[in-house]
N, C-alpha and C positions, 0 to 999 in steps of 0.2 A: 505493500501499500503506499501512496504517495502521499506521505503525512507534512513535511516540510513545505512545499507548494502550496499544499493545503492551509498550513497555520500562517504564512505570509498570504495570503488570500486576506484573511480574515484581518489579520494585525493591519493590512495596508487600507483595508474597510474603516476600520473602526480610527484609523488616524484622519485619511480622505473626510472620513462624516463629520470629525471635531474641525478639523481644519476650515470645514463650511462656517462655524461659528465667528470667524473672524471678518465674515461680513455682516455678521451682526454688530460690532463694533464699527464698521461705516455707517452704517443705516440708522443705528440707535446711542451713539458713542455717550447718552447722557445718561442712560438707563441701563447699558452693560458696557463696564467700561472694568479696569482689573483693581479701582478703589470700590464705591460702593456698590457698584453692581454687578461683582466677581460671581457672587453667588447664583447669580441669572445667568452670565457666562457659562458659568461651569454645567449649568445643567442645559444649555441650551447645545452644548459642543457633546453634552453625553448626550439626547437626544438625538441630535445628527451621527455619533458614532452605533447607536444602536440600531437605527434605523439601517444605515449602510452595512452591518455585520447582517444583519435580519436578511437583506436582499441577496448578500454573496451565498448565505448560508440556503435561499429559495432556491439559488441556481445550483449548488454544489452543495446538500448536505451531507455527504461524507466523503474523505478521500476516496479516491478510487486507484484504478493500476495506472491510469493515466494521469499526467499533471493535471491540477484543476486548474481553467482558463475560463473567465467570464465567457457565457456563451450569449453571442447574438443573436 
């Protein structure tokens, strides 16, 4: 079984989803920032990571015999 590419895909999806939280900093910097709005920013980043990992797991639920690549 090819676990390494599958785990890399999950980690990559989580990082990509969390990175989308940066756009919130641009759109609403007064509410989502590194000061008072840090909790809100962390929640948005966690939600983005969760959605991205869920979508990855929908496409690749378990590692197979072939490297896991997102399906088009």
